[in-house]
C-alpha positions as CSV (number, residue, x, y, z in Angstrom):
1,M,9.4,-32.5,19.3
2,S,12.3,-33.6,19.5
3,T,16.0,-32.6,18.9
4,I,15.6,-34.8,16.0
5,D,12.9,-34.6,14.5
6,S,13.6,-30.2,14.5
7,T,17.1,-30.8,13.4
8,S,14.8,-33.6,10.4
9,A,12.5,-30.5,9.9
10,F,15.6,-28.5,10.0
11,H,17.5,-30.0,7.7
12,D,14.6,-30.8,5.1
13,R,13.7,-26.5,5.1
14,L,17.6,-25.8,4.3
15,N,17.2,-28.8,1.5
16,L,13.8,-27.1,-0.3
17,A,15.4,-24.0,0.1
18,V,18.7,-24.8,-2.2
19,G,17.3,-26.5,-3.9
20,D,19.0,-28.2,-6.7
21,T,22.7,-25.8,-5.8
22,S,25.5,-28.3,-6.0
23,Y,27.6,-28.2,-2.8
24,R,30.6,-26.2,-5.1
25,Q,28.1,-23.3,-5.7
26,L,26.7,-23.3,-2.2
27,G,30.6,-22.8,-0.6
28,T,30.9,-20.0,-3.2
29,I,27.9,-18.7,-2.1
30,T,28.5,-18.8,1.3
31,E,32.8,-18.8,1.3
32,T,32.3,-21.7,2.6
33,H,34.5,-25.5,1.5
34,P,32.4,-27.5,-0.9
35,E,33.3,-30.5,1.9
36,T,32.1,-28.8,4.5
37,V,28.3,-27.5,3.0
38,R,28.8,-31.3,1.9
39,R,28.9,-31.9,5.6
40,Y,25.9,-29.3,6.6
41,M,23.7,-30.4,4.0
42,Q,23.2,-33.7,5.6
43,G,22.8,-33.2,8.9
44,Q,25.6,-31.7,10.9
45,A,24.8,-28.3,12.2
46,P,25.9,-25.1,10.3
47,S,28.0,-22.4,10.9
48,A,26.2,-18.7,11.6
49,A,28.1,-17.1,9.2
50,F,27.0,-20.4,6.4
51,M,24.1,-19.7,7.7
52,T,24.0,-15.7,7.4
53,N,25.8,-16.1,3.8
54,L,23.0,-18.6,2.5
55,C,20.0,-16.3,3.9
56,Q,21.4,-13.1,2.4
57,N,22.8,-15.0,-1.0
58,L,19.3,-16.8,-1.7
59,G,17.0,-14.7,0.0
60,I,15.7,-16.9,2.5
61,S,14.2,-15.9,5.3
62,G,16.5,-16.3,8.8
63,E,13.4,-16.7,10.6
64,W,11.7,-19.3,8.7
65,L,15.2,-21.0,8.2
66,L,15.3,-21.3,11.8
67,S,11.3,-22.2,13.0
68,G,9.5,-23.2,10.4
69,Q,7.8,-19.6,11.2
70,G,6.4,-17.3,8.9
71,P,7.1,-16.9,4.0
72,M,10.4,-18.9,3.0
73,R,11.3,-15.6,1.0
74,V,12.3,-12.6,2.1
75,R,11.0,-10.5,-0.6
76,D,7.2,-12.1,0.9
77,I,7.6,-10.7,4.3
78,R,6.0,-7.3,3.9
79,T,2.8,-9.3,2.0
80,H,3.4,-11.9,5.2
81,A,3.1,-9.5,8.4
82,L,0.6,-7.1,6.1
83,K,-1.6,-9.8,5.8
84,N,-1.2,-11.1,9.3
85,A,-1.6,-7.2,11.4
86,D,-4.3,-5.9,12.7
87,A,-6.2,-2.4,12.3
88,N,-3.6,-0.4,15.1
89,E,-0.5,-2.0,13.7
90,L,-1.8,-0.2,9.8
91,M,-2.7,2.5,11.7
92,G,0.6,2.8,13.3
93,A,3.1,1.9,10.0
94,I,0.7,4.5,7.8
95,A,1.0,7.5,10.8
96,N,5.3,6.2,11.3
97,T,5.6,6.4,7.4
98,L,3.1,10.1,7.7
99,T,6.6,11.4,9.8
100,Q,9.2,10.6,8.3
101,L,7.6,11.7,4.3
102,I,7.1,14.9,6.6
103,E,10.5,15.4,8.1
104,R,11.8,14.8,4.7
105,V,9.4,17.3,2.5
106,D,11.3,19.4,6.0
107,R,14.9,19.2,5.5
108,L,14.3,19.4,1.6
109,E,12.8,22.4,1.8
110,R,15.8,24.3,4.2
111,F,18.0,22.7,1.6
112,V,15.7,24.3,-0.7
113,Q,16.4,27.2,1.2
114,I,20.2,27.2,1.6
115,M,20.4,27.1,-1.9
116,E,18.9,30.3,-2.8
117,T,20.6,32.1,-0.6
118,R,23.8,31.4,-1.9
119,L,22.7,31.7,-4.9
120,N,21.1,35.1,-4.3
121,A,24.2,35.8,-2.3
122,S,26.3,35.0,-5.2
123,G,24.3,37.1,-8.0
124,E,24.1,34.1,-9.9
125,I,20.0,34.4,-9.4
126,E,18.0,37.8,-10.1
127,P,16.0,38.3,-5.8
128,K,12.1,37.7,-6.3
129,P,10.1,39.9,-4.4
130,V,7.5,38.6,-2.1
131,P,3.6,40.3,-3.5
132,Q,2.5,42.2,-0.5
133,S,-1.5,42.9,0.3
134,G,-2.7,45.4,2.0
135,A,-2.5,49.5,2.6
136,D,1.3,48.7,2.7
137,S,1.7,47.0,-1.4
138,G,2.7,50.6,-3.3
139,T,4.2,52.7,-0.8
140,L,8.1,53.6,-2.3
141,D,11.1,53.6,0.6
142,S,12.9,56.6,-0.3
143,D,14.8,55.9,-2.9
144,E,11.8,55.0,-4.7
145,R,12.0,50.8,-4.3
146,P,8.9,48.9,-3.6
147,R,9.5,47.3,-0.4
148,T,9.1,43.6,0.0
149,K,8.2,41.3,3.8
150,P,11.4,39.9,4.6
151,R,11.4,36.1,2.9
152,A,9.2,33.3,4.9
153,T,11.4,31.0,6.4
154,K,9.4,28.7,5.6
155,V,9.0,28.0,1.2
156,S,5.8,27.3,0.2
157,T,5.3,23.4,-1.3
158,Q,3.6,24.3,-4.5
159,N,5.5,24.4,-7.3
160,N,4.6,27.5,-9.5
161,E,6.0,28.5,-12.9
162,D,8.0,30.4,-10.9
163,G,9.4,28.4,-8.7
164,A,12.4,27.8,-7.1
165,G,13.4,24.8,-8.7
166,S,13.7,26.6,-11.9
167,R,15.7,29.8,-10.8
168,I,18.1,27.0,-9.3
169,A,18.8,25.0,-12.6
170,G,18.9,29.0,-14.3
171,A,21.5,29.9,-12.6
172,I,23.6,26.4,-12.9
173,A,23.3,27.0,-16.0
174,K,24.4,31.1,-16.1
175,R,27.0,29.9,-14.1
176,A,27.7,26.4,-16.7
177,S,28.4,28.8,-19.6
178,R,30.5,32.0,-17.6
179,S,32.8,28.5,-17.1
180,D,32.6,27.4,-21.1
181,A,33.1,30.6,-22.4
């Protein structure tokens, strides 16, 4: 393919991408003077800034505009990639996504633990004793309070009625009612 043919194909794609949009509208969208837009649309090589702004503001794939490869619209890239991916690529993407989700859940659990610790330290919520199983579950300390095991470092992912979320919400409500009084 000669340079003239590829330039012609590029400008055909450029004209297809902008449709019936006027030079003035394109100038506003791309922050380019309308006369410069007219020259670009009629065959002059456009600037990188013009191309970048055009693609971003119209949702056009830069790869498609420059080479004709892939879908025209950015919103269609994911669908196109999934249709053309092999099983190994898909499994790798799923594994990466699951790893990222696990990391996010771990960060969320640490955040909830920190919030519970801060609220417990400020006395805004009552610490919940950890249920015990085994022989020493009924043993009393010298001051006749039941012993509880230290809290585990990892918060359970199960959400029950007495979960951390409801305790935190209750503490926030208490704090709000104190500040109103």
